[in-house]
C-alpha positions, 0 to 999 in steps of 0.5 A, spaced: 325 113 561 324 109 555 322 103 560 317 107 564 314 110 557 313 102 555 310 101 562 306 107 561 303 105 554 302 098 557 297 101 562 294 104 556 292 098 553 289 095 560 285 101 561 282 101 554 281 094 554 277 095 560 273 101 557 271 096 551 268 091 556 265 096 561 259 092 564 255 099 564 254 098 556 252 093 551 257 094 546 256 092 539 261 090 534 261 097 530 261 100 537 267 097 539 271 098 533 269 105 533 271 106 540 277 102 539 279 107 533 277 113 536 281 112 543 288 110 539 287 116 534 286 121 540 289 119 547 296 116 546 299 120 540 302 126 544 308 127 548 305 124 554 309 129 558 303 130 563 301 123 564 308 121 565 310 127 570 305 123 575 309 117 576 315 122 576 312 126 581 310 120 585 317 117 585 320 124 588 315 124 593 317 117 595 324 120 596 327 115 592 324 108 594 323 103 589 315 103 587 312 097 587 308 094 581 301 096 584 304 103 585 306 104 578 300 102 575 296 106 579 300 112 578 300 111 571 292 110 571 292 117 574 297 119 568 292 116 563 286 120 566 290 127 565 291 124 558 284 122 557 282 129 559 287 132 554 284 128 549 277 131 550 279 138 550 283 137 544 278 134 540 272 139 542 278 145 541 279 143 534 272 143 532 271 150 536 277 153 532 276 149 525 283 147 526 286 142 520 291 138 523 293 136 530 299 132 532 301 131 525 295 128 522 288 131 521 284 133 527 279 127 529 273 131 526 276 132 519 277 124 519 272 121 513 265 119 516 267 122 523 265 129 522 261 132 528 260 125 531 267 127 534 263 132 539 260 126 542 266 122 542 269 128 546 263 127 551 265 120 551 272 121 553 270 126 558 266 120 561 271 115 561 275 118 566 270 117 572 270 110 569 277 109 570 277 112 577 272 108 580 275 101 577 281 103 580 281 108 586 274 107 589 277 103 595 282 109 596 281 114 602 283 119 597 278 117 592 273 123 593 278 128 593 281 125 586 274 126 583 273 133 586 280 135 583 278 132 576 272 136 576 275 142 579 280 143 574 276 141 568 271 147 570 277 151 570 280 149 564 273 150 560 272 157 563 279 159 561 277 156 554 271 161 554 275 167 556 279 165 550 274 164 545 270 170 547 276 174 546 277 172 539 270 173 536 270 174 529 267 181 527 269 183 534 276 184 534 279 189 539 286 189 540 284 195 546 282 189 550 288 185 550 292 186 557 297 182 561 292 181 566 287 178 561 293 174 558 294 171 565 287 169 566 286 166 560 293 162 561 292 160 568 285 157 567 286 154 560 293 151 561 296 152 567 291 148 572 291 142 568 298 141 565 302 143 571 298 143 577 293 137 576 299 132 575 302 134 582 296 134 585 294 127 583 301 125 586 300 128 592 293 125 593 297 118 592 302 120 597 297 121 602 297 128 602 291 133 603 292 138 597 288 143 601 295 144 605 299 145 599 296 152 596 303 154 595 305 148 591 299 150 586 301 157 586 308 156 584 305 151 579 300 156 576 306 161 575 310 155 572 304 154 567 304 162 565 311 162 564 311 156 559 305 159 555 309 165 555 315 161 552 309 158 547 307 165 545 314 167 543 316 160 540 310 161 535 313 167 532 320 166 533 321 159 534 324 154 528 318 150 525 323 144 524 324 144 531 317 146 534 313 141 529 308 147 527 308 153 523 305 159 528 299 162 527 298 166 533 298 173 529 293 171 523 289 168 529 288 174 533 291 171 539 291 174 545 299 172 545 304 175 550 308 178 544 302 182 542 300 184 549 308 187 550 308 190 543 302 194 545 305 196 552 311 198 549 309 202 542 308 209 541 302 211 537 305 210 530 307 203 532 300 202 535 297 204 528 301 198 525 299 193 530 291 195 529 292 195 521 295 188 521 294 184 527 289 178 526 290 178 518 292 172 514 295 176 508 303 174 509 304 182 508 300 183 514 304 178 518 310 180 516 309 187 518 307 185 525 313 181 525 318 187 523 314 191 529 316 185 534 323 186 532 323 193 532 321 193 539 326 188 541 321 183 543 326 177 543 330 181 548 324 183 552 322 175 552 329 174 555 329 178 561 322 176 562 325 168 562 331 170 567 326 174 572 321 168 572 326 163 573 329 166 578 323 168 582 320 161 581 327 158 584 327 162 590 319 160 591 321 153 590 327 153 595 323 157 600 318 151 600 319 147 607 319 140 604 325 137 600 321 132 596 316 137 594 322 142 592 324 136 588 318 135 584 317 142 583 325 143 580 324 137 576 318 141 572 322 147 572 328 143 569 324 140 563 321 147 561 327 152 562 330 155 556 326 150 552 326 150 544 320 147 543 
C-alpha cells in the first residue's frame, strides 16, 4: 500500500507539471508560481482514499491480474481527477461555511493574500479535470462516458450542497424541517455519489463495463455512503477528538445531523423543548444540554443498532450480486468503513 501511495503521488507530480505547461494558456512566472502553490496546498493533502480506491477497485475487477504501468498510470490519473474534484468542492465549501481550518491548516481563502481569489481557484480546479481527461483518455472508447460521469456527479454534489445550505440558513433555523428523509437526501447527493460511487464507476469504465448496467452497484454504494455519513455524524458528537483529528461542531452549526433527527423522533414534548431551546447555539452550556439529552435518549445504543442493521443489509445486497469481482470491490469498500473510529 505504501508503494501504491508513492506511485500515486508520482502521478500527481506528472499531472501538475502538465497543467503548469498547458498549451491553451500562456503562463507568466507569477501565474505558474501561484498555480503550483495552490495545487500543492489543496489537492494532495487529504487521506487520498477516494483516489486510491480507483486503483484498488480496478485491480479487483481485473481479478488479481498484475496491472501494467500504463493501467496503473491511467487508474491513478482518474483517482487524481476525483481528488481534484474534492479539492474544488472543499475550497468553495470553506468559503461558504466561513470555516477556519481544513486538514490541520488554515483554509485556502484564509491564507494571506489569497482571500476571495480562492473562488477563482476553485473554478480552475474544476477546469483541470477535463484537461487531464482529454490529455490521457481522449482516445479511449469510454472517454465520453467519463466526461458524462464527472459532470453528472458534480451536478448531484452541488445540488446536495444547495439543500444543505438552504436548510441551515441563518435566521431561519427550524428544527421541524429536520427529518430522516431530508438527512438522507442531503447525504446521498452531497457525499455518497462522489465519495463512493464515482471511484467505482471510474474503475468499471476502465474495465470496459457499461455503467448503465450497474444501477444495483450504484444503489449499494449510495447506501454505503449514507451509512458512512451517519457514522460521521455520530463521531462528530461521540468520537474522540484525538482520534478523529477535529472537534465536532454539528450541534453549534445547527447541522441536519442523524443524531438530531433521531433525537427529534424519540423525544417527548419536554425533551423536544430542550432541543429547540439549545440546538444550534455556540454557548458550551447549550451544547452540553443537547449532549446530555442525547445520552438520556441512549443515542449511542440507537446508533449501534443502526450500524449492525445497515451492515447486515449491505452484506446481503453485496452477496446477491452476480459478479464475484464486483462483490470483491464492494466488500473492500465496506471493510474500510465498518466500525471505524475516525
